[in-house]
N, C-alpha and C positions, 0 to 999 in steps of 0.2 A: 469678117467684114472686109469690104473692098476699099483699098485705097485709091484715090483719084490722083493721077500725076499727069497733068497736062504738059504738052511739049511747046517749046519756043516761047512764042509771045502769046499763048493762050491762057485763058483763065476759065474756071468752072463756076458758074453761078447757080444758085438755087433761086429760081424766079419767084417773085411775089405773088401770091394767089390772086387771079383775075377777079375783078369785082363786076357784079352785075348791076346795070342801072335799072331803076324802076319807074315808069311812067304811069301813074294811076294804077291799074291792075295788070298792067303789062310789063313783062320782064324783058329787057333788052340785053341779050348777051354781050359780052366783051368784044366778040367778033364783030358786031355791028355797030359798035360805038366808034367815034372817029379815031383814026390811026394816031398813035401817040407812041413816044418811047417807052420802053419797058424797064422795070427795076427789079432788083434782087440783091443777094448778099453773096460775096465771094466766099467760096469753100476751098479752092485749090488754085495755086499760081504755077505757071510754067517758069523755066529756068533763065528766061530773057533779063539781062542786067537792068535794062531801062524799065521794064515792067516792075521789078522788085523794088526799084527806086520809089515809084509812085503808088503802088497798090500793096495791100497786105489782106491776109486772110481775115474775114469778119467785115471788111468795108462794105457798105451799102452803096450800090452803084446804079446809075441809069444807063442803059446800053440802047444801040439803035433798035428801032422797031423791027427790021429785017436782019438785024446783026445775030450772029452766032448760029450754032446748029443745036436744035432741041433733041434731048435723049432722055430716057427713063431707065434707071438702074435700081434694082431692089425696091420698086414701088416709090421711088423719088424722082421727080422730074429735075433736070439739070439743063443748063444752057451752056455750051461750049463757045466762047467767043474770042476773037482776037482783041488785041489791045486797042486797035484802032476802032473797034466797035464801041468801046466804052465812052460815053459822052461826059460824065462828070461822076464825081464821088460826093455822097451825101455826108456832111459832117454836122454834128451837133454844135451849136454856138452857146457858150457858157455866158 
């Protein structure tokens, strides 16, 4: 098993599965739908102090549409993003 250890102010995110939009019998792939920020779940965090104060593994986040670098390791897609690319953390309200 590979351990992911991002450096500095970077986080590793497993992106949410892209949805396809259907209009009648025509399927419109995610790439053709209007541009919008992407979301996912943090699986690893760098050692930057500010980063560790605000984020933790397991947080669901929304990151900039063109933020981060996409990669694939052991058949799993990941996004490696800088702290500044993360737009918000999704929290459940109780």
